[in-house]
N, CA, C and O atoms as a GROMACS GRO file, in nm:
protein
  564
    1MET      N    1   0.084  -0.118   0.000
    1MET     CA    2   0.000   0.000   0.000
    1MET      C    3   0.088   0.124   0.000
    1MET      O    4   0.197   0.126   0.058
    2ASN      N    5   0.038   0.226  -0.066
    2ASN     CA    6   0.114   0.351  -0.080
    2ASN      C    7   0.030   0.471  -0.041
    2ASN      O    8  -0.093   0.471  -0.054
    3TYR      N    9   0.097   0.572   0.006
    3TYR     CA   10   0.038   0.703   0.028
    3TYR      C   11   0.068   0.782  -0.099
    3TYR      O   12   0.184   0.794  -0.138
    4GLU      N   13  -0.035   0.836  -0.164
    4GLU     CA   14  -0.014   0.904  -0.292
    4GLU      C   15  -0.067   1.046  -0.292
    4GLU      O   16  -0.175   1.076  -0.241
    5LEU      N   17   0.014   1.132  -0.351
    5LEU     CA   18  -0.025   1.269  -0.380
    5LEU      C   19  -0.011   1.287  -0.530
    5LEU      O   20   0.085   1.238  -0.588
    6VAL      N   21  -0.104   1.356  -0.592
    6VAL     CA   22  -0.096   1.377  -0.737
    6VAL      C   23  -0.105   1.527  -0.765
    6VAL      O   24  -0.183   1.599  -0.703
    7PHE      N   25  -0.024   1.570  -0.861
    7PHE     CA   26  -0.020   1.710  -0.901
    7PHE      C   27  -0.049   1.721  -1.050
    7PHE      O   28  -0.003   1.639  -1.130
    8LEU      N   29  -0.125   1.823  -1.086
    8LEU     CA   30  -0.153   1.853  -1.226
    8LEU      C   31  -0.108   1.995  -1.255
    8LEU      O   32  -0.108   2.082  -1.169
    9LYS      N   33  -0.070   2.015  -1.381
    9LYS     CA   34  -0.014   2.144  -1.422
    9LYS      C   35  -0.127   2.244  -1.451
    9LYS      O   36  -0.154   2.279  -1.566
   10LYS      N   37  -0.188   2.286  -1.345
   10LYS     CA   38  -0.288   2.391  -1.356
   10LYS      C   39  -0.290   2.463  -1.222
   10LYS      O   40  -0.329   2.406  -1.120
   11GLU      N   41  -0.248   2.588  -1.224
   11GLU     CA   42  -0.242   2.665  -1.100
   11GLU      C   43  -0.384   2.696  -1.053
   11GLU      O   44  -0.471   2.734  -1.132
   12LYS      N   45  -0.405   2.680  -0.924
   12LYS     CA   46  -0.533   2.711  -0.860
   12LYS      C   47  -0.650   2.634  -0.920
   12LYS      O   48  -0.760   2.688  -0.933
   13ALA      N   49  -0.627   2.509  -0.956
   13ALA     CA   50  -0.736   2.424  -1.005
   13ALA      C   51  -0.829   2.393  -0.889
   13ALA      O   52  -0.788   2.391  -0.773
   14THR      N   53  -0.954   2.370  -0.921
   14THR     CA   54  -1.050   2.332  -0.818
   14THR      C   55  -1.044   2.181  -0.796
   14THR      O   56  -0.988   2.108  -0.879
   15LEU      N   57  -1.100   2.136  -0.688
   15LEU     CA   58  -1.106   1.994  -0.659
   15LEU      C   59  -1.180   1.921  -0.770
   15LEU      O   60  -1.138   1.815  -0.815
   16GLU      N   61  -1.290   1.978  -0.815
   16GLU     CA   62  -1.370   1.917  -0.922
   16GLU      C   63  -1.289   1.905  -1.052
   16GLU      O   64  -1.296   1.803  -1.120
   17GLU      N   65  -1.212   2.008  -1.085
   17GLU     CA   66  -1.130   2.003  -1.206
   17GLU      C   67  -1.025   1.892  -1.197
   17GLU      O   68  -1.003   1.819  -1.294
   18LEU      N   69  -0.961   1.878  -1.081
   18LEU     CA   70  -0.861   1.773  -1.064
   18LEU      C   71  -0.924   1.634  -1.072
   18LEU      O   72  -0.872   1.546  -1.141
   19LEU      N   73  -1.034   1.616  -1.003
   19LEU     CA   74  -1.099   1.484  -1.005
   19LEU      C   75  -1.147   1.449  -1.146
   19LEU      O   76  -1.135   1.334  -1.188
   20ASP      N   77  -1.201   1.546  -1.218
   20ASP     CA   78  -1.243   1.522  -1.356
   20ASP      C   79  -1.124   1.487  -1.445
   20ASP      O   80  -1.133   1.396  -1.527
   21ALA      N   81  -1.013   1.559  -1.428
   21ALA     CA   82  -0.895   1.533  -1.511
   21ALA      C   83  -0.836   1.395  -1.484
   21ALA      O   84  -0.781   1.333  -1.575
   22LEU      N   85  -0.849   1.346  -1.362
   22LEU     CA   86  -0.794   1.215  -1.325
   22LEU      C   87  -0.891   1.100  -1.353
   22LEU      O   88  -0.852   0.983  -1.350
   23ASN      N   89  -1.014   1.133  -1.381
   23ASN     CA   90  -1.115   1.031  -1.409
   23ASN      C   91  -1.104   0.987  -1.555
   23ASN      O   92  -1.125   1.068  -1.646
   24PRO      N   93  -1.070   0.858  -1.579
   24PRO     CA   94  -1.054   0.813  -1.718
   24PRO      C   95  -1.183   0.815  -1.798
   24PRO      O   96  -1.179   0.807  -1.921
   25ASN      N   97  -1.297   0.827  -1.731
   25ASN     CA   98  -1.426   0.831  -1.801
   25ASN      C   99  -1.472   0.972  -1.833
   25ASN      O  100  -1.577   0.991  -1.895
   26THR      N  101  -1.393   1.072  -1.792
   26THR     CA  102  -1.428   1.211  -1.818
   26THR      C  103  -1.342   1.263  -1.931
   26THR      O  104  -1.219   1.250  -1.929
   27LYS      N  105  -1.406   1.323  -2.030
   27LYS     CA  106  -1.331   1.381  -2.142
   27LYS      C  107  -1.279   1.518  -2.101
   27LYS      O  108  -1.355   1.606  -2.060
   28THR      N  109  -1.147   1.536  -2.113
   28THR     CA  110  -1.086   1.665  -2.082
   28THR      C  111  -1.002   1.710  -2.200
   28THR      O  112  -0.973   1.632  -2.291
   29GLU      N  113  -0.964   1.835  -2.198
   29GLU     CA  114  -0.875   1.888  -2.301
   29GLU      C  115  -0.733   1.857  -2.258
   29GLU      O  116  -0.667   1.938  -2.194
   30ASP      N  117  -0.685   1.737  -2.294
   30ASP     CA  118  -0.557   1.685  -2.247
   30ASP      C  119  -0.439   1.778  -2.272
   30ASP      O  120  -0.348   1.784  -2.189
   31ASP      N  121  -0.440   1.850  -2.382
   31ASP     CA  122  -0.326   1.936  -2.414
   31ASP      C  123  -0.305   2.044  -2.309
   31ASP      O  124  -0.192   2.090  -2.289
   32LEU      N  125  -0.412   2.086  -2.243
   32LEU     CA  126  -0.400   2.189  -2.140
   32LEU      C  127  -0.323   2.138  -2.019
   32LEU      O  128  -0.261   2.216  -1.947
   33TRP      N  129  -0.327   2.008  -1.995
   33TRP     CA  130  -0.269   1.948  -1.877
   33TRP      C  131  -0.132   1.887  -1.905
   33TRP      O  132  -0.060   1.852  -1.811
   34GLU      N  133  -0.095   1.873  -2.031
   34GLU     CA  134   0.028   1.801  -2.068
   34GLU      C  135   0.153   1.865  -2.007
   34GLU      O  136   0.168   1.987  -2.004
   35ILE      N  137   0.240   1.777  -1.958
   35ILE     CA  138   0.369   1.821  -1.903
   35ILE      C  139   0.473   1.801  -2.013
   35ILE      O  140   0.505   1.688  -2.050
   36SER      N  141   0.526   1.911  -2.064
   36SER     CA  142   0.623   1.904  -2.173
   36SER      C  143   0.757   1.851  -2.124
   36SER      O  144   0.783   1.847  -2.004
   37LYS      N  145   0.842   1.812  -2.216
   37LYS     CA  146   0.977   1.767  -2.184
   37LYS      C  147   1.053   1.880  -2.114
   37LYS      O  148   1.126   1.856  -2.017
   38HIS      N  149   1.036   2.001  -2.162
   38HIS     CA  150   1.101   2.117  -2.099
   38HIS      C  151   1.056   2.130  -1.954
   38HIS      O  152   1.139   2.153  -1.865
   39PHE      N  153   0.926   2.117  -1.928
   39PHE     CA  154   0.873   2.131  -1.792
   39PHE      C  155   0.924   2.017  -1.704
   39PHE      O  156   0.951   2.038  -1.586
   40GLN      N  157   0.936   1.898  -1.760
   40GLN     CA  158   0.994   1.785  -1.685
   40GLN      C  159   1.136   1.819  -1.641
   40GLN      O  160   1.175   1.796  -1.526
   41ASP      N  161   1.213   1.875  -1.734
   41ASP     CA  162   1.352   1.914  -1.702
   41ASP      C  163   1.356   2.021  -1.594
   41ASP      O  164   1.445   2.020  -1.509
   42VAL      N  165   1.261   2.114  -1.598
   42VAL     CA  166   1.255   2.220  -1.496
   42VAL      C  167   1.226   2.158  -1.359
   42VAL      O  168   1.288   2.197  -1.260
   43ILE      N  169   1.134   2.062  -1.353
   43ILE     CA  170   1.102   1.995  -1.226
   43ILE      C  171   1.229   1.931  -1.169
   43ILE      O  172   1.261   1.950  -1.052
   44ILE      N  173   1.300   1.856  -1.252
   44ILE     CA  174   1.422   1.788  -1.207
   44ILE      C  175   1.526   1.890  -1.159
   44ILE      O  176   1.586   1.872  -1.053
   45SER      N  177   1.545   1.994  -1.236
   45SER     CA  178   1.643   2.097  -1.201
   45SER      C  179   1.609   2.164  -1.069
   45SER      O  180   1.697   2.183  -0.984
   46GLU      N  181   1.484   2.199  -1.050
   46GLU     CA  182   1.443   2.267  -0.926
   46GLU      C  183   1.457   2.176  -0.804
   46GLU      O  184   1.496   2.222  -0.697
   47LEU      N  185   1.425   2.048  -0.821
   47LEU     CA  186   1.441   1.954  -0.708
   47LEU      C  187   1.588   1.937  -0.672
   47LEU      O  188   1.623   1.928  -0.554
   48LYS      N  189   1.675   1.933  -0.773
   48LYS     CA  190   1.819   1.922  -0.747
   48LYS      C  191   1.872   2.047  -0.678
   48LYS      O  192   1.956   2.038  -0.589
   49LYS      N  193   1.822   2.165  -0.719
   49LYS     CA  194   1.863   2.290  -0.656
   49LYS      C  195   1.830   2.292  -0.508
   49LYS      O  196   1.898   2.358  -0.429
   50LYS      N  197   1.726   2.220  -0.470
   50LYS     CA  198   1.684   2.213  -0.329
   50LYS      C  199   1.765   2.109  -0.251
   50LYS      O  200   1.741   2.087  -0.132
   51GLY      N  201   1.861   2.046  -0.318
   51GLY     CA  202   1.949   1.951  -0.251
   51GLY      C  203   1.897   1.810  -0.241
   51GLY      O  204   1.953   1.728  -0.169
   52LEU      N  205   1.791   1.779  -0.313
   52LEU     CA  206   1.736   1.644  -0.310
   52LEU      C  207   1.818   1.550  -0.398
   52LEU      O  208   1.864   1.589  -0.506
   53THR      N  209   1.837   1.428  -0.352
   53THR     CA  210   1.916   1.329  -0.425
   53THR      C  211   1.825   1.217  -0.473
   53THR      O  212   1.752   1.157  -0.394
   54PHE      N  213   1.830   1.190  -0.603
   54PHE     CA  214   1.745   1.087  -0.662
   54PHE      C  215   1.807   1.040  -0.793
   54PHE      O  216   1.897   1.103  -0.847
   55THR      N  217   1.756   0.928  -0.842
   55THR     CA  218   1.798   0.872  -0.971
   55THR      C  219   1.683   0.888  -1.068
   55THR      O  220   1.568   0.860  -1.034
   56VAL      N  221   1.713   0.933  -1.190
   56VAL     CA  222   1.610   0.946  -1.293
   56VAL      C  223   1.605   0.816  -1.372
   56VAL      O  224   1.707   0.770  -1.425
   57TYR      N  225   1.487   0.757  -1.379
   57TYR     CA  226   1.466   0.633  -1.454
   57TYR      C  227   1.369   0.662  -1.568
   57TYR      O  228   1.251   0.690  -1.545
   58ASP      N  229   1.419   0.654  -1.691
   58ASP     CA  230   1.332   0.676  -1.808
   58ASP      C  231   1.253   0.551  -1.839
   58ASP      O  232   1.309   0.441  -1.847
   59SER      N  233   1.124   0.568  -1.856
   59SER     CA  234   1.036   0.457  -1.892
   59SER      C  235   1.048   0.432  -2.042
   59SER      O  236   1.097   0.516  -2.117
   60SER      N  237   1.004   0.316  -2.084
   60SER     CA  238   1.003   0.288  -2.228
   60SER      C  239   0.890   0.365  -2.296
   60SER      O  240   0.890   0.376  -2.419
   61ASN      N  241   0.796   0.418  -2.219
   61ASN     CA  242   0.687   0.499  -2.276
   61ASN      C  243   0.730   0.645  -2.284
   61ASN      O  244   0.779   0.701  -2.187
   62GLU      N  245   0.713   0.704  -2.400
   62GLU     CA  246   0.753   0.843  -2.420
   62GLU      C  247   0.677   0.934  -2.324
   62GLU      O  248   0.556   0.921  -2.307
   63GLY      N  249   0.748   1.027  -2.262
   63GLY     CA  250   0.685   1.123  -2.173
   63GLY      C  251   0.666   1.072  -2.032
   63GLY      O  252   0.605   1.141  -1.950
   64GLU      N  253   0.716   0.954  -2.002
   64GLU     CA  254   0.702   0.898  -1.867
   64GLU      C  255   0.839   0.867  -1.809
   64GLU      O  256   0.924   0.810  -1.877
   65PHE      N  257   0.859   0.904  -1.683
   65PHE     CA  258   0.981   0.865  -1.614
   65PHE      C  259   0.958   0.876  -1.464
   65PHE      O  260   0.861   0.936  -1.418
   66ASP      N  261   1.049   0.815  -1.389
   66ASP     CA  262   1.041   0.813  -1.244
   66ASP      C  263   1.163   0.880  -1.184
   66ASP      O  264   1.273   0.873  -1.239
   67LEU      N  265   1.143   0.944  -1.071
   67LEU     CA  266   1.252   0.995  -0.990
   67LEU      C  267   1.256   0.905  -0.868
   67LEU      O  268   1.164   0.906  -0.786
   68LEU      N  269   1.363   0.827  -0.857
   68LEU     CA  270   1.372   0.726  -0.753
   68LEU      C  271   1.453   0.778  -0.635
   68LEU      O  272   1.571   0.808  -0.648
   69PHE      N  273   1.388   0.788  -0.520
   69PHE     CA  274   1.450   0.826  -0.394
   69PHE      C  275   1.476   0.696  -0.317
   69PHE      O  276   1.428   0.591  -0.358
   70PRO      N  277   1.551   0.701  -0.208
   70PRO     CA  278   1.582   0.576  -0.137
   70PRO      C  279   1.460   0.493  -0.096
   70PRO      O  280   1.463   0.370  -0.107
   71THR      N  281   1.352   0.557  -0.050
   71THR     CA  282   1.237   0.478  -0.003
   71THR      C  283   1.103   0.521  -0.062
   71THR      O  284   0.998   0.473  -0.018
   72PHE      N  285   1.105   0.610  -0.160
   72PHE     CA  286   0.981   0.650  -0.227
   72PHE      C  287   1.016   0.698  -0.367
   72PHE      O  288   1.133   0.702  -0.405
   73GLU      N  289   0.914   0.735  -0.445
   73GLU     CA  290   0.941   0.780  -0.582
   73GLU      C  291   0.842   0.886  -0.626
   73GLU      O  292   0.736   0.906  -0.567
   74ILE      N  293   0.882   0.953  -0.733
   74ILE     CA  294   0.794   1.045  -0.803
   74ILE      C  295   0.776   0.988  -0.943
   74ILE      O  296   0.873   0.960  -1.013
   75ASP      N  297   0.651   0.970  -0.983
   75ASP     CA  298   0.620   0.922  -1.118
   75ASP      C  299   0.567   1.039  -1.198
   75ASP      O  300   0.471   1.105  -1.158
   76ILE      N  301   0.631   1.065  -1.312
   76ILE     CA  302   0.585   1.173  -1.400
   76ILE      C  303   0.540   1.109  -1.530
   76ILE      O  304   0.617   1.045  -1.601
   77CYS      N  305   0.413   1.127  -1.559
   77CYS     CA  306   0.359   1.073  -1.683
   77CYS      C  307   0.265   1.174  -1.745
   77CYS      O  308   0.200   1.252  -1.676
   78TYR      N  309   0.259   1.172  -1.872
   78TYR     CA  310   0.186   1.264  -1.960
   78TYR      C  311   0.135   1.393  -1.894
   78TYR      O  312   0.180   1.502  -1.930
   79SER      N  313   0.043   1.383  -1.799
   79SER     CA  314  -0.012   1.505  -1.742
   79SER      C  315  -0.010   1.509  -1.590
   79SER      O  316  -0.053   1.608  -1.530
   80GLU      N  317   0.038   1.403  -1.526
   80GLU     CA  318   0.036   1.397  -1.380
   80GLU      C  319   0.175   1.378  -1.322
   80GLU      O  320   0.264   1.320  -1.384
   81VAL      N  321   0.190   1.427  -1.201
   81VAL     CA  322   0.310   1.400  -1.120
   81VAL      C  323   0.259   1.336  -0.991
   81VAL      O  324   0.184   1.397  -0.915
   82TYR      N  325   0.301   1.212  -0.969
   82TYR     CA  326   0.261   1.139  -0.849
   82TYR      C  327   0.378   1.130  -0.753
   82TYR      O  328   0.490   1.096  -0.792
   83ILE      N  329   0.352   1.161  -0.627
   83ILE     CA  330   0.448   1.132  -0.520
   83ILE      C  331   0.395   1.006  -0.454
   83ILE      O  332   0.286   1.006  -0.396
   84VAL      N  333   0.473   0.898  -0.461
   84VAL     CA  334   0.428   0.768  -0.412
   84VAL      C  335   0.518   0.726  -0.296
   84VAL      O  336   0.637   0.700  -0.314
   85VAL      N  337   0.459   0.719  -0.178
   85VAL     CA  338   0.535   0.688  -0.057
   85VAL      C  339   0.477   0.561   0.006
   85VAL      O  340   0.367   0.564   0.062
   86PRO      N  341   0.551   0.450  -0.001
   86PRO     CA  342   0.502   0.326   0.061
   86PRO      C  343   0.486   0.342   0.212
   86PRO      O  344   0.557   0.420   0.276
   87TYR      N  345   0.393   0.268   0.268
   87TYR     CA  346   0.371   0.271   0.413
   87TYR      C  347   0.478   0.188   0.484
   87TYR      O  348   0.450   0.080   0.537
   88PHE      N  349   0.600   0.242   0.486
   88PHE     CA  350   0.712   0.182   0.560
   88PHE      C  351   0.740   0.270   0.680
   88PHE      O  352   0.722   0.392   0.674
   89LYS      N  353   0.785   0.209   0.789
   89LYS     CA  354   0.823   0.288   0.907
   89LYS      C  355   0.934   0.388   0.871
   89LYS      O  356   0.939   0.497   0.927
   90GLU      N  357   1.022   0.349   0.778
   90GLU     CA  358   1.132   0.436   0.737
   90GLU      C  359   1.082   0.567   0.675
   90GLU      O  360   1.154   0.667   0.673
   91ASN      N  361   0.960   0.565   0.626
   91ASN     CA  362   0.905   0.685   0.565
   91ASN      C  363   0.832   0.774   0.665
   91ASN      O  364   0.790   0.884   0.630
   92ASN      N  365   0.817   0.726   0.788
   92ASN     CA  366   0.751   0.804   0.892
   92ASN      C  367   0.855   0.875   0.979
   92ASN      O  368   0.859   0.857   1.101
   93THR      N  369   0.938   0.956   0.912
   93THR     CA  370   1.043   1.030   0.982
   93THR      C  371   1.037   1.177   0.943
   93THR      O  372   0.980   1.214   0.841
   94GLU      N  373   1.097   1.258   1.026
   94GLU     CA  374   1.100   1.402   0.998
   94GLU      C  375   1.179   1.430   0.870
   94GLU      O  376   1.141   1.517   0.791
   95LYS      N  377   1.287   1.356   0.848
   95LYS     CA  378   1.368   1.376   0.726
   95LYS      C  379   1.286   1.348   0.601
   95LYS      O  380   1.289   1.426   0.506
   96ARG      N  381   1.213   1.238   0.601
   96ARG     CA  382   1.131   1.203   0.485
   96ARG      C  383   1.021   1.306   0.466
   96ARG      O  384   0.992   1.346   0.353
   97ALA      N  385   0.960   1.349   0.575
   97ALA     CA  386   0.855   1.451   0.567
   97ALA      C  387   0.909   1.580   0.507
   97ALA      O  388   0.841   1.644   0.427
   98GLN      N  389   1.030   1.619   0.546
   98GLN     CA  390   1.091   1.741   0.491
   98GLN      C  391   1.115   1.726   0.342
   98GLN      O  392   1.093   1.820   0.265
   99GLU      N  393   1.162   1.608   0.298
   99GLU     CA  394   1.185   1.586   0.155
   99GLU      C  395   1.054   1.598   0.078
   99GLU      O  396   1.048   1.666  -0.025
  100VAL      N  397   0.950   1.532   0.127
  100VAL     CA  398   0.821   1.536   0.056
  100VAL      C  399   0.765   1.678   0.056
  100VAL      O  400   0.712   1.722  -0.046
  101MET      N  401   0.776   1.749   0.166
  101MET     CA  402   0.727   1.887   0.169
  101MET      C  403   0.807   1.977   0.075
  101MET      O  404   0.751   2.068   0.015
  102THR      N  405   0.937   1.952   0.062
  102THR     CA  406   1.018   2.027  -0.034
  102THR      C  407   0.967   2.003  -0.176
  102THR      O  408   0.954   2.097  -0.254
  103ILE      N  409   0.938   1.878  -0.209
  103ILE     CA  410   0.885   1.844  -0.341
  103ILE      C  411   0.751   1.913  -0.364
  103ILE      O  412   0.728   1.970  -0.471
  104ILE      N  413   0.664   1.907  -0.266
  104ILE     CA  414   0.532   1.972  -0.277
  104ILE      C  415   0.550   2.122  -0.303
  104ILE      O  416   0.486   2.178  -0.391
  105ASN      N  417   0.638   2.186  -0.225
  105ASN     CA  418   0.660   2.330  -0.241
  105ASN      C  419   0.715   2.364  -0.380
  105ASN      O  420   0.675   2.465  -0.439
  106VAL      N  421   0.806   2.282  -0.431
  106VAL     CA  422   0.861   2.305  -0.566
  106VAL      C  423   0.750   2.293  -0.670
  106VAL      O  424   0.737   2.380  -0.756
  107LEU      N  425   0.671   2.187  -0.663
  107LEU     CA  426   0.564   2.167  -0.762
  107LEU      C  427   0.462   2.280  -0.757
  107LEU      O  428   0.416   2.328  -0.860
  108GLN      N  429   0.427   2.323  -0.637
  108GLN     CA  430   0.332   2.434  -0.625
  108GLN      C  431   0.392   2.564  -0.678
  108GLN      O  432   0.323   2.643  -0.743
  109ALA      N  433   0.520   2.587  -0.652
  109ALA     CA  434   0.588   2.708  -0.702
  109ALA      C  435   0.593   2.709  -0.855
  109ALA      O  436   0.599   2.815  -0.917
  110LEU      N  437   0.591   2.589  -0.915
  110LEU     CA  438   0.591   2.578  -1.061
  110LEU      C  439   0.450   2.585  -1.120
  110LEU      O  440   0.431   2.563  -1.240
  111GLY      N  441   0.353   2.616  -1.038
  111GLY     CA  442   0.217   2.636  -1.087
  111GLY      C  443   0.132   2.511  -1.092
  111GLY      O  444   0.035   2.505  -1.167
  112MET      N  445   0.168   2.411  -1.014
  112MET     CA  446   0.090   2.287  -1.013
  112MET      C  447  -0.001   2.284  -0.891
  112MET      O  448   0.031   2.342  -0.786
  113THR      N  449  -0.114   2.217  -0.906
  113THR     CA  450  -0.208   2.201  -0.796
  113THR      C  451  -0.208   2.056  -0.753
  113THR      O  452  -0.210   1.965  -0.837
  114GLY      N  453  -0.204   2.033  -0.621
  114GLY     CA  454  -0.194   1.898  -0.568
  114GLY      C  455  -0.323   1.847  -0.506
  114GLY      O  456  -0.406   1.923  -0.456
  115LEU      N  457  -0.335   1.714  -0.511
  115LEU     CA  458  -0.451   1.644  -0.455
  115LEU      C  459  -0.402   1.536  -0.360
  115LEU      O  460  -0.317   1.455  -0.396
  116ASN      N  461  -0.457   1.535  -0.240
  116ASN     CA  462  -0.431   1.428  -0.144
  116ASN      C  463  -0.525   1.314  -0.184
  116ASN      O  464  -0.646   1.321  -0.162
  117GLU      N  465  -0.469   1.209  -0.244
  117GLU     CA  466  -0.549   1.098  -0.295
  117GLU      C  467  -0.627   1.025  -0.186
  117GLU      O  468  -0.735   0.973  -0.211
  118GLN      N  469  -0.573   1.022  -0.065
  118GLN     CA  470  -0.638   0.949   0.044
  118GLN      C  471  -0.766   1.017   0.088
  118GLN      O  472  -0.866   0.950   0.118
  119LYS      N  473  -0.764   1.150   0.093
  119LYS     CA  474  -0.880   1.225   0.142
  119LYS      C  475  -0.962   1.290   0.030
  119LYS      O  476  -1.072   1.340   0.053
  120LYS      N  477  -0.906   1.288  -0.091
  120LYS     CA  478  -0.968   1.357  -0.205
  120LYS      C  479  -0.988   1.505  -0.172
  120LYS      O  480  -1.097   1.561  -0.190
  121THR      N  481  -0.880   1.567  -0.122
  121THR     CA  482  -0.881   1.709  -0.091
  121THR      C  483  -0.761   1.776  -0.156
  121THR      O  484  -0.660   1.711  -0.181
  122LEU      N  485  -0.772   1.904  -0.182
  122LEU     CA  486  -0.661   1.981  -0.235
  122LEU      C  487  -0.553   1.996  -0.129
  122LEU      O  488  -0.582   2.002  -0.010
  123ILE      N  489  -0.429   2.003  -0.174
  123ILE     CA  490  -0.317   2.024  -0.082
  123ILE      C  491  -0.303   2.174  -0.061
  123ILE      O  492  -0.271   2.248  -0.154
  124SER      N  493  -0.328   2.217   0.061
  124SER     CA  494  -0.325   2.360   0.094
  124SER      C  495  -0.194   2.395   0.164
  124SER      O  496  -0.110   2.308   0.188
  125LYS      N  497  -0.179   2.521   0.197
  125LYS     CA  498  -0.059   2.566   0.268
  125LYS      C  499  -0.052   2.504   0.407
  125LYS      O  500   0.057   2.493   0.464
  126GLU      N  501  -0.165   2.464   0.462
  126GLU     CA  502  -0.169   2.406   0.596
  126GLU      C  503  -0.139   2.256   0.595
  126GLU      O  504  -0.128   2.195   0.702
  127TYR      N  505  -0.126   2.197   0.479
  127TYR     CA  506  -0.104   2.052   0.467
  127TYR      C  507   0.027   2.011   0.535
  127TYR      O  508   0.130   2.077   0.520
  128SER      N  509   0.022   1.901   0.610
  128SER     CA  510   0.140   1.846   0.675
  128SER      C  511   0.155   1.700   0.634
  128SER      O  512   0.075   1.616   0.675
  129PHE      N  513   0.257   1.671   0.553
  129PHE     CA  514   0.279   1.533   0.510
  129PHE      C  515   0.298   1.441   0.631
  129PHE      O  516   0.237   1.334   0.638
  130GLN      N  517   0.382   1.482   0.725
  130GLN     CA  518   0.414   1.395   0.839
  130GLN      C  519   0.287   1.358   0.916
  130GLN      O  520   0.268   1.242   0.952
  131LYS      N  521   0.202   1.455   0.942
  131LYS     CA  522   0.079   1.430   1.017
  131LYS      C  523  -0.014   1.337   0.938
  131LYS      O  524  -0.064   1.239   0.993
  132GLU      N  525  -0.036   1.367   0.812
  132GLU     CA  526  -0.128   1.288   0.729
  132GLU      C  527  -0.074   1.147   0.705
  132GLU      O  528  -0.150   1.050   0.710
  133PHE      N  529   0.056   1.136   0.680
  133PHE     CA  530   0.115   1.004   0.656
  133PHE      C  531   0.102   0.918   0.781
  133PHE      O  532   0.067   0.800   0.772
  134GLU      N  533   0.130   0.976   0.897
  134GLU     CA  534   0.124   0.900   1.022
  134GLU      C  535  -0.018   0.849   1.047
  134GLU      O  536  -0.036   0.735   1.088
  135ILE      N  537  -0.118   0.934   1.025
  135ILE     CA  538  -0.257   0.893   1.042
  135ILE      C  539  -0.288   0.774   0.951
  135ILE      O  540  -0.346   0.674   0.996
  136ASN      N  541  -0.249   0.784   0.826
  136ASN     CA  542  -0.278   0.679   0.729
  136ASN      C  543  -0.193   0.554   0.753
  136ASN      O  544  -0.240   0.443   0.728
  137LEU      N  545  -0.071   0.571   0.802
  137LEU     CA  546   0.015   0.459   0.832
  137LEU      C  547  -0.050   0.369   0.937
  137LEU      O  548  -0.051   0.247   0.924
  138HIS      N  549  -0.105   0.431   1.040
  138HIS     CA  550  -0.170   0.353   1.147
  138HIS      C  551  -0.301   0.292   1.099
  138HIS      O  552  -0.340   0.185   1.147
  139THR      N  553  -0.368   0.356   1.007
  139THR     CA  554  -0.492   0.303   0.951
  139THR      C  555  -0.463   0.182   0.862
  139THR      O  556  -0.536   0.083   0.864
  140GLU      N  557  -0.354   0.192   0.782
  140GLU     CA  558  -0.319   0.085   0.689
  140GLU      C  559  -0.250  -0.032   0.757
  140GLU      O  560  -0.252  -0.143   0.703
  141SER      N  561  -0.190  -0.011   0.872
  141SER     CA  562  -0.114  -0.118   0.940
  141SER      C  563  -0.205  -0.220   1.004
  141SER      O  564  -0.157  -0.316   1.066
   0.00000   0.00000   0.00000
């Protein structure tokens, strides 16, 4: 089981817009949400500037790749950026929480809107990864 956050390239999107864009049965204007190769490079560059260490793994599918951290990953595909954090005790630390919050802040600064997949709520300035992860960790255990 994983704790997942998803980001789409639309600043100040509403919850309904995000849920519709992620729903495979809803027709959306995909080009508006597409993450270009240039934007992918910007994401990687900004995360590295923040001192984060990861390995880039290119998928065989065009426009898809993963950023592999020691105990979690970021999946970037066509129009979404997923932060995928397995429910491991190693991920319930202040260090891991700081890394995830750094990623969230970078994505938001780049004009992306985030969704907490567990609660189906937008990620706001008050969001705390450590608090939410811990709650879900105990629920999933």
